[in-house]
C-alpha positions in Angstrom: -135.8 25.8 38.5 -133.2 22.8 38.1 -134.7 19.2 39.2 -132.0 16.6 40.5 -132.7 12.5 41.7 -131.3 10.4 44.0 -132.0 7.1 43.9 -130.6 3.6 44.7 -131.7 1.0 47.0 -131.9 1.2 50.9 -128.1 2.2 52.4 -126.6 3.5 50.2 -126.3 6.9 51.7 -128.7 8.7 49.5 -130.0 11.7 52.5 -126.3 12.2 53.3 -125.0 12.9 50.0 -129.0 15.0 49.4 -128.1 17.2 52.4 -124.4 18.0 51.3 -125.6 18.7 48.1 -128.1 21.1 49.5 -125.8 23.1 51.5 -123.6 23.5 48.5 -126.5 25.1 46.8 -127.2 27.4 49.4 -124.1 28.1 49.6 -124.1 29.5 46.1 -127.3 31.6 46.9 -129.6 29.1 45.3 -133.0 28.7 47.0 -132.7 25.1 47.7 -135.4 22.3 48.4 -135.1 18.4 49.4 -138.6 16.1 49.0 -139.0 12.7 49.7 -140.9 10.7 48.0 -143.6 9.0 49.3 -144.4 12.4 51.0 -143.2 15.9 51.4 -147.0 17.2 51.8 -149.7 16.6 54.2 -151.8 14.0 52.2 -148.2 12.4 50.9 -147.1 11.3 54.2 -151.2 10.1 55.0 -150.1 7.7 52.1 -146.7 7.2 53.3 -147.6 6.3 56.3 -150.0 3.5 54.6 -146.9 2.5 52.1 -144.6 1.7 54.9 -147.2 -0.1 57.6 -146.1 -3.5 58.8 -149.7 -4.1 60.1 -151.1 -3.6 56.4 -151.1 -5.9 53.5 -151.6 -4.4 50.2 -151.7 -5.7 46.6 -148.7 -4.9 44.3 -150.9 -2.9 41.8 -152.5 -0.6 45.3 -148.8 0.0 46.3 -148.1 1.3 42.8 -151.4 3.6 42.5 -150.7 4.8 46.0 -146.9 6.1 45.0 -148.3 7.8 42.2 -151.2 9.2 44.4 -149.1 10.5 46.9 -146.7 11.7 43.5 -149.5 13.9 42.0 -150.1 15.3 45.1 -146.5 16.6 45.8 -146.3 17.7 41.9 -149.5 20.0 42.3 -148.3 21.1 45.5 -144.7 21.5 45.6 -143.6 21.5 41.9 -145.9 23.8 40.2 -145.5 27.2 40.2 -142.4 26.6 42.5 -140.3 29.6 43.9 -137.2 27.5 44.4 -134.0 27.5 42.4 -133.2 23.8 43.2 -135.6 20.7 43.7 -133.6 17.8 45.5 -135.7 14.6 45.3 -134.9 11.8 47.8 -136.3 9.1 45.3 -138.9 10.0 42.5 -140.3 8.3 39.6 -137.4 6.2 39.2 -138.1 4.6 41.9 -141.6 3.5 41.3 -139.9 1.8 37.7 -137.9 0.0 40.0 -139.4 -1.3 42.8 -143.1 -1.8 41.5 -141.9 -2.5 37.7 -138.9 -4.9 38.0 -139.2 -5.4 41.7 -142.9 -6.3 41.8 -143.1 -7.6 38.3 -145.8 -4.8 37.3 -146.4 -3.6 33.7 -143.4 -0.7 33.0 -145.7 0.5 30.3 -148.4 1.5 32.5 -145.9 2.9 35.2 -144.6 5.2 31.9 -148.6 6.2 31.0 -148.7 6.9 34.7 -145.5 9.1 34.6 -147.0 11.1 31.7 -150.4 10.9 33.3 -149.0 12.7 36.3 -146.9 15.4 34.9 -143.4 14.3 36.6 -141.0 17.2 35.5 -137.7 15.0 34.5 -134.6 15.5 36.3 -131.7 17.5 34.9 -129.8 14.4 36.9 -130.8 11.4 38.4 -127.8 10.0 40.6 -128.0 6.3 41.4 -125.7 5.6 44.3 -125.3 1.8 43.6 -124.5 -0.9 46.2 -124.7 -4.7 46.7 -128.0 -5.3 48.4 -126.5 -7.1 51.2 -123.7 -4.3 51.7 -126.7 -2.2 51.9 -128.4 -4.1 54.7 -125.7 -4.2 56.7 -125.3 -0.6 56.8 -129.5 -0.7 58.5 -128.8 -3.7 60.2 -130.0 -1.8 63.8 -132.6 0.1 61.7 -136.1 -1.3 62.3 -137.2 -2.4 58.8 -140.3 -1.0 57.4 -143.3 -3.5 54.7 -141.4 -2.4 51.8 -137.9 -3.1 53.2 -139.0 -6.8 54.6 -139.8 -7.5 50.6 -136.1 -9.9 51.2 -133.2 -9.9 48.9 -134.3 -11.5 45.9 -136.8 -8.6 45.7 -134.0 -5.9 45.7 -131.4 -7.5 43.7 -134.0 -6.8 40.9 -134.6 -3.5 42.2 -131.2 -2.8 41.9 -130.9 -4.7 38.7 -134.3 -2.4 37.6 -131.9 0.6 38.7 -129.1 -0.6 36.6 -131.1 -1.1 33.2 -133.0 2.3 33.8 -129.8 3.9 34.2 -128.4 2.0 30.7 -131.1 2.9 29.0 -130.8 6.8 29.8 -127.2 7.5 30.1 -127.4 11.2 29.5 -130.0 11.4 32.5 -128.8 8.6 34.7 -125.2 8.9 36.4 -124.0 5.8 38.2 -122.1 6.2 41.6 -120.8 3.7 43.2 -121.6 4.0 47.1 -118.9 2.0 48.0 -116.8 5.1 48.5 -116.3 7.8 51.2 -118.7 10.7 51.4 -116.7 12.9 50.6 -115.4 11.0 47.4 -119.2 10.8 46.3 -120.2 14.0 46.8 -117.5 15.1 44.9 -118.3 13.0 41.6 -122.0 14.8 42.2 -120.6 18.3 42.2 -118.6 17.5 38.8 -121.7 16.0 37.2 -123.7 19.4 38.1 -120.8 21.8 37.7 -121.0 21.1 33.9 -124.9 22.3 34.1 -124.5 25.4 35.9 
């Protein structure tokens, strides 16, 4: 089993690239599943509803712990003893470092402890699709914003910078890709990185 994760702020095109990659793997007869965070289990989807609801106000600490509650359930249900060849994450634990650590200003050391506590497997490659915050939101201008998306440009600039710091600290795992390119060019860059592992 190999794990690949996709990270980035809103509007960078993660879902498009994940689906293209799933098709690429399946054409090579590799059993592949996409997991989104938070979510992908019955309990985790209910937690997701709370986290993204505009009707609920959450303390930053509550937000972080709910994220890891959803993640712990996902790991136990879908990762441990998985029969899939490939697992593709639409966001994973780097999102907690970027959003709750850099964005909300919570202790990054504590977040790393939670990653260890919940036994998060490390991805083979994490693809960080990077884009200017304002450009990302322009792409989603017609979408209804959830609670986290309403956090403002300053928050998301902190998140983006956080992601770039994560990448600079772990360049062997985290591959930064300019998301302001064509879908096919981004896909080809992703495939080039993956072919070195297969």
